[in-house]
VEXNULUM-713268 format. One record per residue: residue in one letter; x, y, z of N, C-alpha, C, O, CB in turn. Coordinates in steps of 0.05 Angstrom, whole numbers, plus 5000, padded with zeros to 4 digits. Each point is the difference from the previous one (the first is absolute). Glycine has a CB too. Example, Ala and Ser with C-alpha at 12.3 -4.5 7.8 and 13.67 -1.06 7.14 Angstrom:
A526448865156498250245000501850245000502150005013494149775012S503150444961501650245001498550225014501050225004501449654953
END
This chain:
M501749765000498350245000501850255000502050015013494349745011L502850454961501550255000499650165025501650185006497949834945R498449935065499450155024500049815024499549764998497950584975T503149785050499849855025497350045014499249845016505850204989H493750194989497550075013498250144979501050104980501249945066T495249984961498250164983499950285012501050055021496349544966C501350584998499850285009497950055022499650225008501949914946G497249665054498150035022500749835024498449965018498250134949E505949825035500849805019501850105023499749905023499949784940L502150515032502050085020498750165023498150164996505449854969G497549955059499050145024502250045020502449964995493049864997E503850255033501950065021501849765006502350035007494550305012L502149434978501649765006502349964981501949855005494049945014N504050354958502149984980502250215002501950004984494749794986V503150395049502050225003502849895004500449825016496050485004G505549814964502749915001500749794980502349944995497750185052Q498049764941500449794980500550124972499250224994497949465033V504450174957500350074972497849874984499549765003505650285002A493650114978497749904984500250104972501250214994495949785047T501849854941499950084971497050004992498649815004506049994986L494650434998497350034991500050044970501950114989496650085055C499349734942499650064972497250124997498149915014505049714971G496650574998497350124996500150244982502050064987496749785058W499050304955499750234982500150255017499250015023498049724946V503950495019500150255014497250125000498950094980505949995006D494049935038497350125003500250305001498450144988500049455036S503650524991500450295001502950045011501249825011493850284997Y506050144988502750065009500150295009498650174989503549484980R499750415050500350275012502950055005501449835011494050155010D505650254971502850075004500250205022498950224999502149704953H500450005070500350185023503050045006501249855014494449985005G505450394970502850085006502049794994501849945016496450345018G501749604942502049804992499149725006501149814989502350525018G494749635011499049745006497449954984498350174999503749845047L497949764941497649944983498449795015501049795007501550324950F494949955047498149835013498149884979498750154986501750125058V499649474954498349874980498049815014500849855018502950184947D493849985027498049805009500049784979499250044977497950305048L503949434983500249774982497649825004499249945022505950084978R493649914977497449875001500149724986501249984979496550475023D501049365011499249754986497249945009498750165014506149664982R494149954997497249945007499649955030497749995009501749834946Y502850165060499849955029500050265016499149995023503249584970G498550654995500050255015502150204991501149984978497249765060L502450444980502050214995502249995021499449955023497050344955T506049775014502250045019501550254991500650044977499849455033Q500250685010501650234995503049924999501049885019495650425003V504749754955502849954998501550274996499050184987500249364993V503150485033501450265001502849974988501549825007495950315035F503150054939502650014987501650245012498950225001499349564956N504350175052501750215011498650165022499750244997502649794958P496949835067498750155021501750245009502449975003495449605012P500950664989501650245006501349995028501850165005495150094966D502249575046501249995027502249795002500849925022494850234997T505449754958502149805000502450104985500150234991496549405012A505450204994502450074985499350054971497849934992505049795039P499150414954499450064972499049764985500849775005502750584996G494749704980498649784987501849824983502150094990494050205009V503049474998501549804985498449914976501049844983501450015058I495150254956498449924978500150214977499750245005497249515027D503750164945500250184977497250054989498749834988505949995000L494450435017497350074992500050124972498050124991500849965056S503449894938500050084973498149834983499050084979505750085026K494749605006497949834988497450115011499049905020504049684977T495950614989497750155010497749815006499349834983502150574992V497449625048497749845008497550164995499750235009503049525026R495450124952497450134994497749815006500449765004501950534960S495349825035497649845006499849764982500550024975497250395040E501749364996499649744987502549874989499949804986495650375002F506949955019502449854995500049755017498950005023503750434965V498649355003500149755015502849995012502050004986494649764984L503550235057502650015014500449745017498249875009501450634993K502949445001500949815019501950155019502050114992497649494976V499750405058501650155020500749825023498549835009499250604978T504849605022501049865023500850205021501350214993500249394979G497950365053500850195021499449895027499449765004499750604965V501349815051499649935028497450125010499350234995505749765012V493449845006497550095011500550175025501549925018496249664964A501050655019500450195023497350115008498250024983506550105001L495149965041497650155009500050274987502150134996497949625048R497650354950499850274989500750205023499649935023496949924943P504550385027500650215020497450065017497849964990505950234980D496749915054497850085017498050184986500850194986502249775054G494549984962497950164989499549954970498450144988502750205046M500449484954499849954971498649744993499749934977504450335018A494949595026498649754994497450054986498850215004503349585037N497050024943497550034985498149775009500349784991502150434969P495749865058498349785011498149884979498849805006501450445038K499549894933498249894979501349774985498649854986499450615010L504649505007501449794986500849775020500850065022500850274944A498249425024500949785017503050025005501049915020495349804961T505150415000502950045002500850285010502350094997498349574967G497450485047500350295005502050075022500750245002494849804983K505549775031501950075021502949974991501850095015494849765018I503850034944502849954991500550124973498250094986501949495041E502450424965500850074973502549834993501349895018496950594987L502249494970502449854990502150204991499550154981497649455006R505250405026502250194993501749854979501549815007498450435039V500049864930501149854977503050014998501250215003494549884973T505549675020502949984995500649914972502350034991498449875057A497349994938500449924972497450034984497949945010505749735005L496750434961497750054983500449884972502250024989496950405036E498949444965500049914972497450084987497949925010505249695002V497150544966497550074985499449764982501449964980499650545022L496949355004499349774985498650074973500349864980499349885063N499050494958498850094975499050295004499350085022499449444965K501350624991499050285001497150004991498949804991505750385000S494150055012497250034992499650274986501150205008497449505030L499850294941499150264989498150135021499249875019501149954933T499250435044498150145018497349864997498850004978503750455019P496449435024497549844997497550184996499750195014502449455015P496250294951497550144996498049945022498150165004502749844947V499649785063498349935023501849975024501849835000494749944971S503250415049501749985023498849825021497850045009503850434983P499949315016498949815019499450125027498449885015504049784961N498850565032499550125026498150235000499750155019504849714994A494150184964498150224997497549955017499149785003502750324951H497250125058497449985014497849964979500250064977501550235061A496049604972497849934982499150244983499549974976499149685057Q501350584980499050244986502050104979499350164982498149965058D505149794961502150094982500549794977501750054983500350215055L496649524963500549804979499050094973498050144999501649505036P501850284944498950064973497549834994499349845016505450284968G494149934993497649864993500449704997502349914997496250494979E499349455026500249705000501349904974501549805001494550185029D503350144947501149904975503150015000501349814992494650344985L505250075033503050015002501149805019502149884995497650614994R498949475033501049805020499849724989501749835005496950475032L499349644947499849734988502149974978500949774996494250225016K505550224974502149994979502749935012501549844989495950494984H503149785051502649945014499349845025500850085022501450354960R496449355015499149855023502349905017499649975025496449894948Y506350095015502349905016500950215020501249945021500249794940L498150535033500650215020497750035020500550035024502350214942D494849745024497650025017500049785022499350055022498150164940L503549555030500149785018502150035022500049845019498449874944R503450485034501950055022498850165023501150015021502549984945R494050125029498850165021499349825024498849784996499350544970P502549765058499449845024497149925002499349785009504450445014E494549974968497149945002499249764983498549825010500750664998L501949504968499349774983501449755010498949784998500550534963Q503149725049501449775010498549885024499949755002504550454982K494549975033498549905023497649844991499349795012502350605015V497149714952497649864990500749734988498749805006499250644984L504349554994500749744988501149805021499649764997501450484960I500249875064500949825021497649895016499949775008504550494996M493649925000497549915013498649794982498949805011500650655012R500649594951498849814982501349735003498749795001500250584967D503849635033501549755003499249865026499649765001504250434973R496049975048499249885026497249884999499549775009503450565014M495249824965497349904999499649764983498649815007499950655000V502949534970499849764983501249765014498949784999501350514960K502049755054501249785016498149915022499749775005504950414985G494150025023498149935021497749844989499049815013502250605011M497949664951497849844988501049714994498549815006499750624973R504149555010501149734993500249835026499349775001503250424959D498649945061500449855025497349915012499849785010504450484998Y493949924990497349945012498849754986499049825013500350674999F500849514962498749784985501649755003498949785000499150544968A504749705033501649765005499349885027499849755003503950444969D495949985048499249905027497349865000499449845017503350535003H495649704960497349884998499949794978497849934990500250505026H504349464977500249764983499250054971499049814987500149925053F501250514950499550064972502549934984502250025009494550345003I502949554963502249944982500250224979498150074987501249435020D503150604989500650214981500549874973501949854996500050465039V496349744946500249884973500050224979498250185001499449405015E504350424966500150194978498249914977500149764992504650375022T493750054976498349944977501050154975501550195003494549745028P503249984945501250124976499250294996497950105008501949454972C502150595007499450284991499050004971498850204991504749975041L497049624954499049974972497749805000500549765002504150354978G493050005018497649834999498350074976501050114980499149845070R497349994953498250084978498150215009499550035024500949514956S498650615001498250235007497349895010498849834986503650464979T496849815057497349935011498850255011501450185008500149355004P495850494988498750255009500250035030499149835015497750144946E504550255048500250055028499050285007500350095023503649594980G495050464978498950265005501750234989498950214994499249605046A504550154956501750204988501349894975499949764995500950455050R500449964939501449914976502649855008501450085018496650304955D502649415011502549855004502350144986499650144980497849445024Y505050395008502450054985500749754984500349785011501450565024L498549694938500349774983503049974992501350204996493949844987V505749715014502749944992499949824975499249775003502650285045P499050054929499949844976502049775001502250025010496350374964S500649385015501849765000501650004973498850024979497949735050R505950224973501749974976499649734987500149984976503250345045V496349484995499849734990497249944988499849874979503549995055H494650254979497349954991498950264988498850165015500449475020H501350424939499250264988497050045003498449824995505450144973G495550285040497250075003498849935027497750075005501949874947A502049935065499149935026501450175021502250104996496949424989F499550535037501050185021499849885028498149865006500650524965Y503349675044499849965029498850255012499850214987504249475014A495150295024499150245015501550005027500349795012495150214966L505550235030501250035026497749985021497850104995506150184988P496549605040497849945018498950255014501550165011500549404996Q495450474992498750205017499949905029500050165018497250004943S502849585042500449885026500549704994499549914978497450425046P504249524996500449714996497449845005500249775008504650295005Q492950064983497549895009499649704992499549845017498650624979L502049484978499449734992502249805008499449775007498150424954Y505049905040502149825008499749925029500549775008502650444958K496149995051499849935028497649825006500049845018502350594994Q495649604971497849815003500849724991499249805013497650584979I504849604987501049744992501749885022499949755004500050404948L501750015062501649905022498349885022500849805013502750544976M494249785016498249895020498949734991499849815016498950654999I500649524959499049744989502249795002499549765003497350494966A505849855028502249815001500849925029501849835003499850384955G497049915062500549915027501850175017500649935023498649634960Y501850665006501750185016498250205015499450224990504549744977D495249955056497750135012500550285012498150145007500349415003R504150544991500650275010502250114983502349935002496249965045Y500850294935501950124981500350305006498150135008500649534957V503750445031500650295003502150074979501749844994497050165055Q501250254941502050094982500150315000497950135001501549464970V502950525029500350294995500250024970502149954988500250165057A495549974942499849974971500050274986498850205009498649384998R504050434970499950234983497749974981499549794988505550275015C493450164995497649994983499950254982501450205005496149545031F500950244943500050214979497250054990498549824994506250044993R494650405012497450074990500350254983501050215009496649595031D501450194935500250224982497550185003498149984984504749754983E497250435054497650165006500850295006502450065003495349535015D500450584982500550285006501050025029499049865017497450294950L505550035037501450015025499050225018498950204990505149614988R496350155048499450215020502350015020502049854997492950094997A504850235026502250035019500649745015502249965009496550524996D499349344997500449755015500049764982499549775010498350445029R502949824935500149774982502450024982501050224994494049755007Q506049804991502349984982499449774979498549825006504750355030P498049854940499549794980501249745009499049784993500950564971E502449665050501149765012500150045030500950215009501849684949F496549915056499850035029500549735013500349794987496450585008T503649645032500649765015497849935019499050185015505949924981Q494249665005497949925019500949755015501449834990495150384980L502449785054500349765016497749824994497750075005504850175033D498049544949498049824990499749765017501949875007499050294947V496649785055499549795019497749834991498050104989503750195048E498549454967497849824994500049775021502149915009498150204941M497449805058499749805021497849804992498050084987503650255048S498749434972497949794995498549945026501050035022501849784941F494850085033498349925023499550235019500249975025501549564971V497550704993499650245016497450144991499049954979506050115028D494150115011497850194993501150285002502450045006494049645009S501950524980500850285001501350085027502050145000494349964967D502549805055501050075026502949915004501650135013493849855005D505349784971502749905003502050174985502150065011496049484993V501350554972501850164985500350285013502350095004496549674954M499050365050500250265014501549975026501450185008494349964970G503949645036501449965025503049994997501450115017494649644999I505050124963502949984997501150284993502250065008497449464976I498950645001500950274994499750195024501750185003496949744949D499450035065499950155025502649985015501150205010493949724992G506049835000502449955015502450154988501750105014496549465000L501950444959502250144986499850305005502150125006498049524959A497550475033499750295004500850075029501450215004494949804962A503049835053500750055028503050005004501150165014494549645001K505750004973502949975002501450254989501850115013497849394984L499750584978501450224987499350275013501750185002498349564956A497550295051499350255013501550045026500850225007494749754973K504949815034501650025025502950054995501250175013495549525009E504550164959502850024995500850264987502150125006498049394989E498250594986500850244985498950265012501250214997499049504963L497450275052498750255009499650015030499250215011498549804945G502949775058499550005028497150015008499350095022505050134983I494049684977497150005004499049725007500849814987498750584981E498949595053498849745008497249994987498250155008504549835036L496949844937497449974988498349815016500949805011501050294944T495549975047498149825013498949814979498950094979499950265055L501549394971499149804981497549855010499749985024505049974960P493649964998500150034971499550294992498750155014499849384981L502650544982499650274989497050044994498649814993506050204988P494450235022497150054996499249944971501650034981498550325054R497449564962499049934973497350134996498450045019504149534982M496950504974497350084992499549904972501949964984498350455046T497349554963499349914974500350224980500050245007496949425012Y503350274956500150194978497650185001500250254997502449434975D495050205031497550165001500150215022499150234997498449384983E503550315044500150185022502050224994499550245007499349395025A503550314957502050204994498950214980500550245004503149425004M495050254972498950184980497850175012499850244994501449444970E497250215054497850145012501150225020499050225000498049374995R505050335020501050195021502150194990500250225010498849435022F502650264948502350174992500150054970501750164991500749665048G495950054945500050054971502349884985500450074976497350345035H503849425001502449894987500649725011499449955024502450524968D499549364992500649735010502749985014500849795008496550034954A504150415040502450015016500050255018501550194995501149564969P495650265055499650245016502350065019501249825012493950104985D505550345006502050085020498550035027498450175004504450084961L497949575053498649985026501550145022499549965024498649614962R503850615007501450165020498250225011500750125020503749774958F493450165009498150205009497249924992499649824984503950545013G494549775015497249934996498950134975500749924977498850035072V498750244954498750144978498749794981500749984977502650415026E494849475008498749794984497750114984498950215007502449455028I498050204944497850094983497349935013499749785011503250164948V495350245040497349965011497950024978500150194984501450005061D496749624953497950004979497650155010498949945021502749614962L497650665002497850175007497849984979498350184998504850135027S496949484959498149974978497149995009498250094985505449684990D496050135049497249985009499050275010497650054999503249485014L501050654996499250265010500050214978498350195000503549695044A500050104937500450214980497450084984499650234995505149605001P493649974997497650084984498050175016498250124989502449464986Q499850445052498250165016500650304997498550175010501149455022S502650444954500850284996498650104974498749854986505750085038E496050344971499150124975502350044981499850144980496550085045F506049664982502450034983499749814976500249765003502750375037G496849994936499349844977502149794993499349784990498350624994V505049675020502149814993499749745015500149784989503050605000F496549655038499849765017497549844993500249754998502250495038K495449904960497549854994500249854973499249774999498250595027A503849774954500249874974501849765000499449804988499850644991V503049585036501949785001498749765013500249774990503650555012V494849725021498849775014497849884983499649765000501650465044E497249954943497849904984501049834976498649824991498750595022S505149654978501149844978501649765009501349864984498950564990G499749525052501349775011502850055010501449815007495949934962G503550515032502750065010500150035030498149945014502850294943K501449875053500450035029500950285007501350144984500049385017V497950565023501050255012501649925025498949905019497250384963R506549765017501849915021501850245008500350184984499649335000A501250475040501650235009502149915020499949795011496150524982I506049875011502049965021499950255018499650224991503349484980N497650265055500150215019502950045008501349825011494050095006V505950324976502850065005500350155026499250235002501749784948P500349875071500250145026501650264997502350004989497549565034K499150664986501250264999500650104972501550194995500549715049G496849964936500550084972498850274994501150144982498949395006G497950555026498950274996501850225009499950224989495649585016E506250145014502050205009502549994982501350214997497049745050H502349824942502449984983499650124972501750134989499649465037Y496350354962499550084973498350254998497850015010502649514976S500850695002498550254995498249944975500049794989503750515030R494849904974498349974976501749954975499349844983497250475038R505849834978501849954978501149715001500349874979501050615021G499249415024500949735002497949804991500649804988502350345050I494649924969497849834991499750014970499449804987498250265057D502850184944499950024971502249824987499649884979498550595025A504249535009502249834990499349705002500649844982502750515032L495349575008499049735002498049934978499949784989500950245061T497550184943498149964979501349954973499249824985497650485040E505349854969501549964975501449735001500249864980500450635015F500349435029501449755003498149764993500849824985502150385050V494749804975498249784995499049994971499249794990499350235057K501650204939499350004972501949824984499249894979498850575025G504449525005501949824987499349715003501149834987502350515022F494749605009499149725004497149964989498749815007504350165034G496250224942497449974987497750135014497749994989504049594994A498750555040497850145013499450264986501850134990499549665054K496250294956499250254988500250235019500150244992496849514978G503250195056500250215020500449875028500349765002496950554970L502749865048500449905028498150155019500350245004504549654985A493349965021498250125021501449975027501449805005494550094968W503850325044501450005026498450155021498350174993506149804983F496149965048498950155023502250035021501749835003493749984988K504550415023501750045024498349995025497750095000505550194974C497949605047498549985025500750245017502350045007497749454990E498050675009500550255014500349955030499749775010497650484956E503249965049500549975029497549895015500349875020502950514977D494549684992497549895013499449724992497949895007500450574995G503549424981499649724992498349974975499549774992500950115055K498750344941498349994976501750004975502050144999494250095026L502949634955501350004974499250244984497750074999502649435002N501750624986499450244984501549994974502349904999496950375043S499649844937501350004973498550194982497850105007503749425000T499650534970498650164980497449864990498350134989506150084998I495449535017497749854991498249935024498149844996504549984965A497950295063498549925024497050064997498449875013505750225014K495250114956497250084997498249774989497650015002503950464991F499849334994498549784988499549785020498849794993503250324963F498949925069499849795020498750115025500650225009503549564973S494050075028498650095025501949975024501849834999493750044982P504250295040501749975024499949725011502049895010497250595000E498449394989499849735010501749814984501249825011494150295006L504649924956501649824984503050045004501549805001494850204965L504550255036502950055005500949895027502249915003497550504969A498549595047500649895026500449694998501749895013495750485010K500949514960500349714996502749944986501449815007493650144990F505750224983502649974987502350015020501749835001496450384958A501850005058502150055019500249775020502249915008497250584987Q498349405013500049785020501349754987501649875013494350325009R503349754953501049754988503050034994501549815002493950104978L505450335012502850054993501850035025502449984998496150234959G500349855066501550055024501450274999502250045011498549484994S498150684981501250264996500150155026498250005016500250014937K503950135051500450175023500950284991500950024977500449585051P498450604989500850274991502850014989501949895011495150295024G503249954941502650024986500449794979501950024984499950175057D496549614958500349784980499050094972498650204998500849465038L501550204944499250054972498949744988501349795002502250574993V494149664993498749774988500250034970499350204988497649745051L504249854947500350004971498349784988500149775009504650424995F493749874976498149824988500949904972501450154986495050075040S502749554967500149904972497349884994499149825014505950104988A493850174976497449904991500349894972500350164981497250165049D502449424967500549884973499449705003498949915020504750444967N497149504992499849715004502049905021501850155007496749804945W501049815058501649915023503050004995501550085017494649644996E504750184963502849984994501350284999502250045010496949544964A499550615015501050274998500350135028502050145005496049914949T500149905064500250125027502449885014501350135016493749954986C505549664993502349875013502650144991501750075016495949494986K502650484971502450124989500550295011502250065007497249654952V498550455041500250285008500650025030501850155008495149984955L501649725053500450035029502649885010501250105019493849904986H505949794982502649895007502250204994501850055016496549484974A501550604986502050204993499950245019502150105008497549764944L498050235055499850225020501149925027501450165013494650014962R503349595034500949915026503049995001501250095020494649644985T505550164974502949994999501250275000502050055014497749524961K499250625010501150274997499850155026502050125009496749884943V498950005061499850165024501549875023501150145018494450024967G504749575015501649875021502950084999501250055021495749574976R504150404978502850094997500450305006501850075015498849574951E497650525023500450295003499550095029501350205009497349854943M499649825062499450085027501649855021499750045024495750084961Q506349695005501649845018498349865021500550025024503450304969L494149544997498249865018501249745011498749865015497550344959Y506249745018501349755009503050065003501150194989495549514989D504750135038502950025004501449884976499649764994499850215056P502150194935501349894976502049785005500749854982498750604998Q501449525046501949795007498549745008501249795004502150565011A494149674988498449775008499949794978500250064976497050235054M502549464978499749784981497549845008499849905022505250074970H493249994989497649855005499749774980500050054976497850365043F502149354991499849764984497149885003499049995022506049924983S493850024973497449875001499549834975501550024981496750375047W499749454973499249844977497350084989498350085016504449545004V497050374954497450024987499549734987501749904985498750615007V497349385013499549724992497349994984498550194999504149635041E497049944947497549944986499450204978497950135000500449655041F503650264941499650174977498049884981499549765001505250415004P494149994978498349884978501749814983502450064995494650355005M501849384991501449824981500550134973502149984989495849635034F500050544968500150114973499150295000498550095018500749454962A501750615000499150274995499550034970501349874984501250315057K495649984952499450054972502150194988500650215011494449724997D506149994970501950174985498550234988498149964985505049655006E497750645015498550234991499950034970498050094989503350145053E500949694944500150034971498549784986498350064982506150165023S496149535002498749784985497349915012498449884985506249975003G495050215037497649905013500149715009498049895009499650444964H504749545023500349725007501149985029501050195011499949694941W498849885059501049965027503049984999501249894982494649875030A505550355009502949985004500549915029498450065018502550304947A501349495039500649915026501050245017501650164991499649384991M497750485043500850225017502949975009501550205000493749845016H505749724991502849955006501349874976501550134985497449825065H500749794947500949864976498249764996498649935019506350234987P495249714971498049794994500449745015498649814995501050394961F502449785061500549765015499050015029500649835016503450094955T494550305035499050055027497549835006498249984983503750495014A498049415026497749845008497850175012500650195015502549424993P494450334986497750145013499649895027500849785007497150314948L500650075062499149895025498449754995498549984980501450485040D500349344997498649754996497050034994498949874983504549925047E495450394986497150044997499250154975497750034994502049965055H502450114936499450164976500649854974499650114978501350305048V500049344976500749854976497649984981500350014976503249745050S494250214986497649964984499250254984498549984980499949685053L502550574975499450254986501550034974499350174983499850045061L502949624951501650024976498349974975500650124980503349705046D494050024975498449954977497850214995499150044977501849485030N498250625014497750174997500350295010498650184991498849425012D504550455015500350285011502850055009500550045023494749954991P506750014967502950035008500650275012502050025015499149674948G497350515032500550275012499850005030501250175013497250034945K500149615053499749995029502149825014500049985025495150104968M506649794991501949825012502250155015501050214991498149464972R501650225060502350115015502249795001499449765000497550535028A505649804972502249824996501549965027499750155019500850014934K501049625048501849955022502650164994502149894995496049645014A501650734993502150194993500550185023498250075016500749914936Y503650115051500850165023502350184991501949914988496649745045D501350614975502250194995501050105026498450065018499650074938L504649895047501350135023500350304994501150074979501349505034V496650605005500150294996501750125022499649955024495850054954I506650175014501650155018499750294994500750094978502649535027N495650535014499750304997498650074974500850204987503449865040G493849794965498550084976501249904974499150084979499350315046S503749454976501349894976499749705000500449875021502950524977E496149504979499949714998502949895002501750074983494149944989A504849845048502749905005500349714993502249885001498450455035G497249544956500049724993497249914993498150105010505949825019G495949884954497449894992500249704995501949914989496850534992G499249425028500049714996497349894999498050135005506349855018T495549764970497549864999500449705006502349904998496050444968I499649535041499949714998499349934971498350134988500249825061R502949854940499849954972497849794994499249845018505750274976I494249894982498249784991501649754996502050004986494950334991H502349455036501549754997498449794987500849764998501850355043D495149974948498249814986500150084970499450224993497649715048S503749884942500450064971497450094987500050184983503649485016E494150225010497550084987499250285007499150154983499549375019V501850565023499350275009501950204986499150224991499349615054Q504150104952501950184987499250044971500250224990503449625040S495649954957499150024972497550184997499850154981502249395010K496250445028497650165000500750305003498850174987498649455032V504550444999500850275004501350114975499550234992501249685057F501049934938501250094974497850064980500150214986503949515023A494050114989497850044981498550265006499450154981500249365014L499850555030498750245007501650254992498950214993498949555045L504850214963501850234992500450024970501650164991500649795053G496449884941500150024971502349844988500750044977497350405027I503149375011502249834990498849744991499149845016504350385015D496549744943498649764989501749755005502350025009495550264956D501149495029501349745006502749984986502049915012493549884994A504650294969502549984985502250175012502349925003495149984956T501850355049502050185012500849905028502350035007495750354967Q500149515040500749885026502249794998501949995015493450105001Q504349744964502049794996502750104991502149915008494249784981E503650524993502450114990501650145022502449965002495450104953R500950105061501450175020500349865027502050035013496250364964F499849465031499949895027499649705001499449895021498950544994G502149434963499649725000501749855020499049815013499950234939F503650055052501749875020498850025028500349825016503750284955L494850145036498850035026497549835003499749875021502250604981L496449544978497549845002500649715002498749855015498950494958D504549575013500849725002501049945028499349805013501950194938A500650185059501249965026497949995023500349855019503950374964L493749955014497950005021498549745002498749945020500850554972Q500749344987498649745000501749785013499149775001498550384958Y504849915050501849805011500450055030502350015010500049944946G495550085059500250025029501150275010501850015016498949504985A498150714989500850265009498950055028497649985004502550194948P501649915067499050065027498850285001500650174983502949525036P494850355000499150285005502550175007501749915016493749945001H504850384970502450165004499450304996498050074988504949544997G498950555025499750294997502650145008501849875010493350104999G505050284986502550155006499650294998497850115001504749514982I499750525014500050295001502650104988502049865000495050155041A503050234948502450144991500250275014498150155000501749614955L502450295058500550265013501950164984502149904991497149895054G500150464950501850184985502350095017499750185016496449964956I506349755024502350075016500750294997500550145020501249394977D498350574978500750284996498150185015500850205012500949694943R495750045045498150175014500349985030499650205014497249754948W503849815048500549985029502350185009499950135020498449394978I503950484986502350175007499250294999500850155017502349504965M495450434998499150274998498350085024500450225011499649744939L498249875059498350065023501650005026499750185017496449634958F505549995029501649985024502050235002500750095022498849414978G501550594977502050225000498750274998501450204999501749494980R494250325021498550254998500950174976500650245003498949765047L500749874927501050134976497650084983497849885001506449855000E496150484983497950104983499949844974497849974988502750485032S501749454970500149874974501349725002501949975016498450484962I498649375007501149735000502849994987501549825005493949994994R505250394985502650014987502350045020502249934995495650264965D501549925064502150055020500849755015501950015016496350454988C500549324991500849755014500849784981500249775008496650355029I503749964938501049814980502750114990500350244994495049624992A506749975012502650094993500150144973501150224997500849415030F496950244953500050114973497250004989499249834984505550005009P493750375014497250014992499750114972501850124988496949935060K498949924941499250124975498450265006499050035022500949514955T500050635003498450255003497049934996499349774995504650514989Q494449925017497249964995499449934971497749934993501350385045K503049734945499749914972501449744995500649934977499150555009A501049385035501249734999502750004986500749814986494750005013S506150405006502750014988502150025022499550095022498750144937D504249675034502350015018501850224990501349974980498449535032L500450735002501550234990503049955001501550134985494750165030M504749545003502849955003501149854976502150074988497449935062T499249784942500949834978498750074974500649894979500349755054D497150544968498550084977498449764988499849974976503650395014A495549485027498349784992497150085002499350165019504249504996P494750254968500649814978501350144976499850244997496349495017G505450114971501550124977499549844975498849785000504750395032R497549944947499849864974501949774999502049995013496750444965V500649375005501849784995500850004970498650124984499449605054D504150144956500950014972498449824982498549825009506150305007A495749924958498449854980500549705002498249844995502050564975R502249525036500649715001498449865022499049784997505650314985Q495250055042498549885021497049964992498849805006504350415027L495849994954497349984991499649784979498049864999501450635010R502649494973499949804979500149725013498549824991503750494977D499549655052500149745014497349925012499349775002505650315007L493650135000497549955013497650004981497749965007504250245034A498749854933497950024979498050225007497649964997503049554993I500550725019498250225008500650244981502350064995497649785053K497950284942500250244984498650225015497649975007502749764950L501050505047498850225014498150154982500650054976503549985053V493750064982498150174986500250285012499350045023497549574966E504250584996500450275010497350145002499850235009504849794972
END
């Protein structure tokens, strides 16, 4: 090794020892002939001193100019810092290395991204992604990636302790419908045929259950060619789990234990198990979303039975047409939002399809008041206030539309006011389950049935008979893990009966020939003693983002893509030469 210690290792116990450090120049200061350098590696910082002014004339030739991000090897004697010069913010803050030998291992151009810059001084994300090798030197990103390493190791250890077998599944498979577009890989050997990169190892892990490997786990790379957001990437990592001879409670129970372990180890939080659960229908009714943020209340209240008693035409017309009038009561929202603030909320909901925003403020006497109050009798407003639990200073926000639209608008409003009014502790972590999702949903464009999770999901036992006559009412053995309003994992119990699986395919518009072409191996395998089985996939990138309290998933991935799915550092995706295309029998259409 070129070094005897790391830059975060030396302390008072090493005083008087000779040590050699290697690292990057984080900063340097010249004080009367003595040069003070903060030398950095991923373990920390150590102050190294060249030609200390309180010692004999210097022996280090500083003609080799030292600048930021130069890579140095320094040897010297560990000494206590002078009185009053200790830095309590550093693990090495009580000592310094007084250098007797210097070797410049490499020089550096002036970096466009400074690893020691404060967050407010950082350049734009595009520049940082272009020079990701510099951005990754920042201690903030290093801490995140080190936490990621710890958490993934913790996951592996947990499942090993519970007798799971780690099995690698192929990255080159065939294209199957999973809800998003596949990344396709053309075959050189089989012209006109394509592999698909896995959106998940779903079918392989089911095959492993049929093969008798009753507890499978894998840290799996997955790929989805979909529109990106702050919490999504085209390639991502998930913890993939499958179990045999289990029901939903068993799968959720094993994940409960994992969540408790990681929350305690990484956050110092003791979770109460089992984690709370609510059905999909309850989540949508109370919060308007299937991944509700339960760090704060502000639940949706249905006022559809009371609204027609008013003279407010909008409410009456919506209810008469079969729609809903629902509202949220924002504690102290009337004090927080001025009329201009409410106008801004009105513009905000228009982005979610609302035509406007009805509102009331609760006055000091407990009565609701608004520009539309004249359309409501005092008795009716009192009933509103009682059902909503309104108190002086509160703000009531309404949505009147079809049920789905009120869910979308009120969820968006709830999320916005919760964040803007700081109705929850941003450091808090809330884990919960949402269960019993619908089996199917109507595709808005085609009008055909689509699988809510994926087509291998089993229905509730008592709903199997609905498959032939009323699939819209079917509920699935499906469960999502929700952390702070983000889906952190999703799973289901799978269909293990070949006949039921074929019926589900047919309902989704997959004819017999296509079933055999795409899924014949699965349908065949299900006929050879398939055990009841189920599993879950946890988004590792998203877990790191949530545990690290990060705003973007890109901050917890070493080499992420932009929102346009490009790698600015390597300039991928890129063109390939004509010979490669010829080998693959591919002709580009401009």
